[in-house]
N, C-alpha and C positions, 0 to 999 in steps of 0.2 A: 504494500500500500504506500503511495507517495506521501511524503511529509506534508501535513496540512499547515505547518507553522504554528500549531496550537501550543501555547505555553501552559504547563499544568503545575498544580500544587497539590500534593497528597498529604493527608494527615489522618490520624485515628479519630474516630467519632465516638462520643460517649453514648451510654445507654439512653440518656435523656435526649440527646440529639436524634438518636434512632427513633425514639417515640414521636418526635415532632416532624419527621422528615417525609411523611406520607405523600403529599402532593408533588413535591420535588422529585422524590424517588420514582413515583409512577410515571411522571412526565419523562424522566430519563429512560425508564424501561421502554416506553413507546418509541423514543428516538433511537434506542440502541438495537432494537430487533430481538432482545432477550425475551424469554417466555414471560408473558404477562401475568400468568397465574403463579407459577412456582418461584419466579424471580420478583414478583410483585411485593410491595410493602405489606399489604394486608396478610399475606401468607407468611412471609418471613418474620415480621415483627410479632405476629401471634405465636409463631413457633418459638421465638426467643423468649417471649413473655412466659410461655408455658413451661419450657424445659430448662432454661438457663440455670435457675437456682436448684432445681431438682437434681440436675446432673453436674453441677459445679463447673459451669463453663465460663471462660474468660473471653469477653467480647473483643474481637479484632476487626472492627468495621472500618474499612479504609475508604475515605471519601476523597475524590479528586475534583478539584475546582479549577476553572480558568481564571484569567487575570481579573475578570469582573465579578468573581465570587459565585459564578453559576456552577451548579453540580453537573459534572460531565463524566463521572465514573464512580463505581462502587465496587469494592472488593469485599464481598459478604462472608467474612471468616470469623471463626472463634478458635480458641485454643483450650486444650485440657491436658493436664499431666496425669498419666496413668501409671500406677505401680503394678508391675507384673509379678506373678508368683515367685519367680526366681530372683527377685530383688532388683530387676532392671526397671529403671524409671524412663518413661517415654513421653515426651512432649509432642502431642499431635495437634496439627492445625487442620481444621475441616471447614467446609463451606456451611453456612447457615442452612438449615432445612433438613439435614440428615445427621444421624448420630451413630455412624458406623463403629461397631465394637464398643459403644458406650452404653446404650440402653434403648428400649423401645420408644419410638416416636412415629409420627407420620412419615411417609416417604415423599421426598421432593425430587422431581425429575427435571430434565433440561437445565441442570445447574451450570452456572457459568459466571464469568466476570460480566459486569454491566457497564458498557462503555458507549458513549455517544458515537454514532456511526460516522460523524464528520471528522473525528480525530481518534478513532478506535485504537490505532497502533500506538500512538503516544500515550494514551490513557492506560492501555493494557500494560505497556512497558513500565509506566510509573507504579502501577499496582504491584506488579511482580517484583520490581526493584525494592519496593517498600516491604513486601513480605519476606524477601531474601535477607533483609537486615534484621528481622526479628529472631528471637530465640525459639527454635523448634528442632525436633529430630525428624519428623515426617510431616508431609502435607498429604492429606487424603482427598482425592477428587472422587466424589461419589455420585453415580448416575449422571455422568457428564458425557456428552457426545464424543465419539472417538476423535473427531476433528478438533474439538476444543481441548481435549486432553493433550493432543499433540502440540497445539499452539502454546498452551501453558507450560508444558514440559520443556519445549525448546527455549522458551523465554527464561525459565528458571535456570536451565543449564548455562545460558549466556551469562547470568549473574553469578552463579555458584560453581560452575565447572561440573565436575562429575556428580551425578545423582544416580541412584539405583531405582529403576522403575519396576514395581511389582504389580502385575495385573492380578486383581483379586476377584472380579466378577464381570460378567458380560450378560446383558439382558436386552430384550427387544419388546417393542410395542407396536400397535397398529393405529393409524389415524385414517378415517374414512373421508374421502372427498365428497362433500354433500352439495357441491355447486350445480350438479346436473339434476336428473330426475330420480325420484325414489323408485319408480317402476323399472328404470334401466338398471339401477343397482340391484334390485331384487332379481331381475332376469339373469344377472351375471353370477348369482350365487349358485352353489351346488344344491341339488334337490333336497338333501337332508337338512342343510343349513336353512334354506328357504322355508322348509316345513316348520322348523323350530322358531325362526324369527318372525314369521308372518302367518303361514297357513293354519297353524294350530289355533289362531283366534276363533276360527269357525267352530272348532270342537267345543269351546267354552260358550261362545255366544248363542249356539243353537239351544242351549238349555238354561243359560244364566245371563244375568245382566252384568256387564263390565263397566266400571266407572273409575275415574281417577280423581284424587284429591291432591292438591299442591300445597306445600308448606309456604304460607305467606307471612308468617310472623315469627319472632324469636321463640314464643311459647310453642307454636306448632312445630318448629324445627327441633326443639328439645324433645318433644313427644315423638317426632319422627326418628330421632337418633335412638330412642329407647326401643322402638319397633324394629329398627335395623339390627340392634344388638340381639334382640330376642331371636330373630331369624338366624343370625350368625351362630348363636349358641347351639341351635338345633342342627345346623349344617357342619360347623367346624369344631364345636365343643368349647368355644370361648367367644366372648362378646366382640363385636367389630372394633370397638374402641375402649381402652381403659379409662380411668378417671381423668387423667391428663389429656387423653385423646379427645374426650367429650368437651373438656374445657377449651382445648385448642379450636375445635370445629365451631363451637358456638361463638368464640371471640372472632375467629376468622370470618365467618359468614356475616356477622354484624358489621365489621369493618369493610368487608368486600362489597356488600350491597350499598353501604353508605357512600362508597367511592365510585359507584357506577356499575359494579359487577352485578350479575343476575344469578339468583339461586333457582335451580330447577330440581327441586326435591319433590318426588311424587309417590303416592301410594296407589297401587292397583287393587281395586275392590271387586270381588265377585259376589253378587247378591249381598252387598253391604259389608262383607268381611274382607279385611286387609290380607292379601295373600302374597304381595310383593312390594318392595320399596326400592327406590332408585334415587341416588344422590348425585346430581350433576351441577356444574356451574358453568356460566357463560361469561367470557370477556373477549371483547373484540370480535374477531371472526372465528373463534374457536369455542366449541363446547366440550367440556371435559367430563368423563365418567369417573367420578371419585370412588363410589362404593355402591354396592347393591346387596340385597338379601331377599329371600323368599321362602315360602312354606313348602318344604320338600314333600310333605305328605298330601298335598292338594290333589295331584293327578300324576301318576307315574308316566303317563304318555305325553305330558306337557312340561317342557323345560321353562318354568315360569320366569326365571331370571332372563333367559334369552328372549322370551316373548315380550317381556316388559322393555327390554333393551330395544327391540324392534320398533315399538311405539315411539321411544325417545329418538331413535335414528330417523324415523319418518318425520317427526316434529322438526328435527334439525334440517332435513331436506326442504321442508316447507318455509323455513325462515331464510329470506334472501341475504340477510346480513351474516349468516354463519357459513363458513367455507369448509370447516373440518369438524368431524365428531371424533374426539381423541379418546381412544380406549385405554391409553396409558400402558405401562409395562406390567408384567405379571400374567400368569396363566390361570386357568380354572382349576378345579379340584382334581380333575382326572386328565384333562387334555388342554392344550393351548388352542382354545376355540377361536380366539381372536383372528388367527391367520386365515380363517375360513370366511371372514366377513368382507373380503374384497376391498381391503384398504392398503395404504402405503406403509411399509415396514420401516421402522427406525431403530437405532441401536444406542445403548448406553454402556459405558464402562465405569468400573470403580477401580482406581489404581492408588498405590502409595508411591510417593516420591520421597526417597529416603536419603538423608545426608549424614546421619550419625554413623561413624565408622563401625562400631560393634554391630549395629543393626544391619548395615550393608553386608557385613561378613556373614551374619546369620542367614539373611535372605539369599545370598549367593550360594551358600552351602545347601540351603533348603531346596534350591532349584534343581539340585542333582538327585533329589530323592523322588520316589514315586508320589503321585498326587495324593493318594490316600494317607501316606505317612505325613505329608506336609499338613494336611487338614487336621490330623490328630494332634500334631505338635502345636499348630496355631491355636487350636481350641483349648489345649492345656494351658498355654502360657499367654493366651489372648493377644497374639501378635497379628 
């Protein structure tokens, strides 16, 4: 990228500044091309507010400003020191939104630096240079696109020289282009997928009344989350969200809707009884499928979750302002059903960038071992 001549100033921002930064943050996200949900202020500040004290996190929020004081870049990081069972102390820097090897939280995808598109190279360089000067043993990039991992890694090596990159996870998701017609999309599906997504509506509607209720207030959304957890306990043996997770989603949805985002949380009722719930949000031209749950005992020949999803996808096709229905990463209970929904696949990587010599030695030696051995060792000493 050619030099734009943009002069930058990077500094750490306080937790208070973080709390006040919403409008400027989201304005920058729009200018940057970063993901408007997961890199948005409502999601990341709610994440920090929910888990920072619970997990003992040290905020490393890097703000980059131009000569006029305008926010043109954000490095959304935190640091946590972890004591390993063998007495090894590891200072890890991670991006806000994920807590890899720290504890349970929500999952944030499309993680990246947030940089003004008009001076992205200068801003990215300033953020990486700032991070390089901080005290840490590892930087963890979690659920970051392979291209962004490569860019950040190359920039880090420019400032620090040798780093050991350890690839820890690779995942994929599907986003459906809903710019054309719903009928064309249906026709492109396989027979069995079309049956589950759409045709099974007739099996229910022939004998019952199908209705939908949408959560339109904070109280209704709280009740919705309880319903969602009930279905998850029946299917997975545990609730969809723990106590902190519920706190997070309630805080996020309130901030998200106040700043212009749209909640699409719906209950599917058959003869007045709730049998399926679906939690989506919309921002810009993208609708995200956050979570869903359904009554497995309703009808063994009807995949209620997939059927409810079909209604949501049809609704997205009908909205001219929405271009993609994002199913996000992660698979189903038994199969990766998303790849049958005729969408565009995308990939995420989780990597460690290691500079502490003893850790680099450990990971270098580990690489020579069979994968199963490495997994056991890492699980034992939490590396």
